[in-house]
N, C-alpha and C positions, 0 to 999 in steps of 0.2 A: 924653236921652230914649232908651229902648230902640229899637234900629234894626238891621236886618239888610240889608246891601247897599243902603242908602239907602231901605229900606222901613220905615215905622213906622205904628203905630196911634195915633191921636189922639182926644181927646174921648170916651173910653170912658165911657158912661153907661148906667144902667139904663133899660130901656124902660118908660115910664109905664104903669101898670095891670098890670104883670107882676111876678113875684117873682124869677125866675131868668134873665131875658133882659137882655143888654147889647148895645149898638150902638156900633161904633167907625168912625171915618173912616180909610180906608187912604190913605197918602200915599207918593209916590215923589219923592224929592229935594225935599220940601216942597210938592209940588203934589198936589191931590186926585186920587186914582185910582179911588175907589169907596168901598164901605163893607162892613162885616161885621156879622152878627147872630149872637150866640152864646147858645145855650140851655144854661145850666149844669146843668139837671136831666137833660138827655139827652146832653150833650157834643156837640151838633150845631152846625155852623157853616153859615150861609147867607152867600154872598159875591156881591156885585154889583160888577163892574169896568167902568169906562168903556171903550168899544170901542177907542179910540186908545191906551190905556195897557196893553192886554192883552199885546202882544208884549214890551214892555219889562219888565213884571212877570214874565212867563214866563221870560225870559232870566235875570233876577236870582235867581228862585227856583231855577232849574236850577243855577246856579252854587253856590248855598248847598247844595243837595242833593248835588252832586258832592263838596263838601268835608265834608259831614255826612250820610252816607247814612242815610235812615230805612228802616223796613220797607216802608212804603207812601209813594210820592211823590204828593202832591196839594197843591193850593193850600190846602185845608182844614188839612192837617197843618202846612204852613208858617205859616199864621195862628195856629194853636194854639201853635206853638213861639214865635212872636213875642209872643203874649199871655202865655205863661209867662215869657218873658224880662222883659216889662214888669212882671209881678207880682213877680218877684225884685228888680227895680230898686226898686220901692216898698218892699219889705221891707228892702233894703239901706239906703235913705235913712232909714228909721225906726231901724235899728241904729246908723248913724252919729250920728244925733241923740241916741241914748241913750249914746253914748260908746264904742261898739265900733269896731274898725278893719277887720274882715273879715266877710264872710258866706260860709259854706260850705253848699252844697246837696248832700246825700247822697241818691242814688237807689238803691233796693234792688231794682229790677227794670228791665230795659231798657225804653226808651221804645217806644211803638207808637202807632198812630193814635188810640186812645182814651186821653184824659188824665183824671187825677183832680186837679182843682184844689183839692180839700180837703187835698192833700198827705198822704194816708194812707200812701203808699208813698215819700214824699219827706220828708226831715227838713232843716229850715232851722236853722242854728246860728249865732248871732252870736258872734264870737271876738275876743278882745282883741289877740293877737299871733301871730306866726309859730310860736313854740314851742308854744303851745296848739293851733294848727292841726295841727302834726305829731303831737301826742298824739292828737287826735281822729281823724286819718286812720288811725293804728295801731289804734285801738280799734274802728273801724267796719268792717263787712264790706260796704261799698257796692259796687254794680256800676259806678256812675258818680259822680264828684265834680266839682263846679264851685265855684271860689273866686272871689269878687268882692272886689277891693281898692279900686276907684275907679269913678266913674260912667262912665268911658271903657270899662270892661269890658263895658258893655251896648250898645256900638256894634260890631257884628260886620261885618267886610268880608272877603268871599271872592273 
């Protein structure tokens, strides 16, 4: 399951009676730390953290941002990155099921705090082998490339 520094989103489900909202449980080392509500139509995130988990969550998010500096540092940006990683993991699992061995994500514009989860500026390509990956990298003019080879690639430790 997609995880950054022991933080993960579980049980992401659509909110009943809404079209674009989903709710996730935020966990730290397997323990509930709060929940997030994501509105896909406006890319807004509402986050509620249990008081005694705030310090630990803040430290781990800060460690991640030190290793991967964003334009804007906030818990919302972190949750969106974690959600994006989770989406990529789901795509990767479908690709493996279909017989591919790699998933490459090509981003054509630097990330910022507003995400586009419809991947208009991101291209996901399922790839058979390393040689095909090399050819794709040569052909693409992407700003950022992420390659996933196993489910362990979705567990980031900083």
